[in-house]
C-alpha positions as CSV (number, residue, x, y, z in Angstrom):
1,M,-34.8,15.3,22.9
2,W,-35.4,16.4,19.3
3,K,-32.8,19.2,19.7
4,E,-30.2,16.8,21.1
5,F,-30.8,14.4,18.3
6,K,-30.6,17.2,15.7
7,T,-27.3,18.4,17.3
8,F,-25.9,14.9,17.2
9,A,-27.1,14.1,13.7
10,L,-25.7,17.3,12.2
11,K,-22.3,17.1,13.8
12,G,-19.5,16.9,11.2
13,N,-18.4,13.5,12.3
14,V,-21.8,11.8,11.8
15,L,-22.2,13.4,8.4
16,D,-18.6,12.3,7.4
17,L,-19.4,8.8,8.6
18,A,-22.6,8.6,6.6
19,I,-20.8,9.8,3.5
20,G,-18.0,7.3,4.1
21,V,-20.5,4.4,4.4
22,I,-22.2,5.4,1.1
23,I,-18.9,5.7,-0.7
24,G,-17.6,2.5,0.9
25,A,-20.6,0.6,-0.3
26,A,-20.1,1.8,-3.9
27,F,-16.4,1.1,-3.6
28,G,-17.1,-2.4,-2.4
29,K,-19.2,-3.1,-5.4
30,I,-16.4,-1.9,-7.7
31,V,-13.9,-4.1,-6.0
32,T,-16.3,-7.1,-5.9
33,S,-16.7,-6.7,-9.7
34,L,-12.9,-6.5,-10.1
35,V,-12.5,-9.7,-8.1
36,N,-15.3,-11.7,-9.7
37,D,-15.0,-10.5,-13.3
38,I,-11.2,-10.0,-13.7
39,L,-9.0,-11.4,-10.9
40,M,-10.8,-14.7,-10.2
41,P,-11.0,-15.8,-13.8
42,I,-7.3,-15.1,-14.2
43,I,-6.5,-17.0,-11.0
44,G,-8.8,-19.8,-12.1
45,V,-6.8,-20.2,-15.4
46,L,-3.5,-20.1,-13.5
47,V,-4.5,-22.8,-11.1
48,G,-6.0,-25.1,-13.7
49,G,-9.5,-23.8,-14.5
50,I,-10.9,-23.9,-10.9
51,N,-13.8,-21.5,-10.2
52,L,-14.0,-20.9,-6.5
53,N,-17.7,-20.3,-6.6
54,D,-18.3,-23.8,-7.9
55,L,-16.4,-25.5,-5.1
56,Q,-18.9,-27.4,-2.9
57,F,-19.5,-30.8,-1.3
58,Q,-22.7,-32.6,-0.6
59,Y,-23.5,-34.5,2.6
60,G,-26.8,-36.2,2.2
61,D,-29.3,-33.5,1.1
62,T,-27.1,-30.7,2.4
63,I,-24.8,-28.8,0.0
64,V,-21.9,-26.9,1.6
65,K,-20.7,-24.2,-0.8
66,Y,-17.3,-23.5,0.7
67,G,-16.1,-21.9,-2.6
68,A,-18.5,-19.0,-2.2
69,F,-17.1,-18.5,1.3
70,L,-13.5,-18.5,-0.1
71,Q,-14.6,-16.0,-2.7
72,S,-16.0,-13.7,0.0
73,V,-12.7,-14.0,1.9
74,V,-10.7,-13.0,-1.2
75,D,-13.1,-10.0,-1.7
76,F,-12.7,-8.9,1.9
77,F,-8.9,-9.0,1.7
78,I,-8.8,-7.0,-1.5
79,V,-11.4,-4.4,-0.3
80,S,-9.6,-4.0,3.0
81,F,-6.2,-3.7,1.3
82,S,-7.6,-1.1,-1.2
83,I,-9.1,0.9,1.7
84,F,-5.8,0.7,3.5
85,L,-4.0,2.1,0.5
86,M,-6.5,4.9,0.1
87,I,-6.1,5.9,3.7
88,K,-2.3,5.9,3.3
89,V,-2.6,8.2,0.3
90,L,-5.1,10.5,2.1
91,G,-2.8,10.6,5.1
92,K,0.1,11.8,3.0
93,F,-2.1,14.6,1.5
94,K,-3.2,15.6,5.0
95,R,0.3,15.7,6.3
96,K,1.4,17.9,3.4
97,E,-1.5,20.2,4.1
98,E,-0.6,20.4,7.8
99,T,3.1,21.2,7.0
100,K,2.3,24.2,4.9
101,P,3.7,27.3,6.6
102,S,1.0,29.6,7.8
103,A,1.2,33.4,7.8
104,P,2.7,34.9,11.0
105,P,0.0,36.0,13.4
106,E,-0.9,39.7,13.6
107,P,1.0,41.5,16.4
108,T,-1.0,42.3,19.5
109,K,-1.7,45.9,20.7
110,D,1.1,45.5,23.3
111,Q,3.6,44.3,20.7
112,V,2.7,47.3,18.4
113,L,3.1,49.7,21.3
114,L,6.4,48.2,22.3
115,A,7.6,48.4,18.7
116,E,6.7,52.1,18.6
117,I,8.6,52.8,21.8
118,R,11.6,50.9,20.5
119,D,11.6,52.9,17.3
120,L,11.3,56.2,19.3
121,L,14.2,55.2,21.5
122,K,16.3,54.3,18.4
123,A,15.5,57.6,16.8
124,K,16.5,59.5,20.0
125,Q,19.9,57.6,20.1
126,T,20.7,58.5,16.5
127,E,20.0,62.2,17.3
128,N,22.5,62.3,20.1
């Protein structure tokens, strides 16, 4: 069972996924900071000084902070759009990499032998 787990855990896809999750978490923090510290204050000024995080209503002793939810929705859309753009850019690089012409394959032994026979026959014809 340990060998199977080791084989599974060390596959390229699992390692790539783990690296992607770590980078995604760090990227998410950057985008959240962008939204909270730059975009939302600008949007707040444009719509009359409203801060989404402060939006709430109270019903009895219960406080419903729907502004924090709206802030999370905005974060989600910006993060997902940013990741979409990154995937598009990486896809273009990958396609360019795939379209690079590769060197022609080495001829097989049969092809080399046939080429030698062809050259000998051509040489005989020029002698006659």
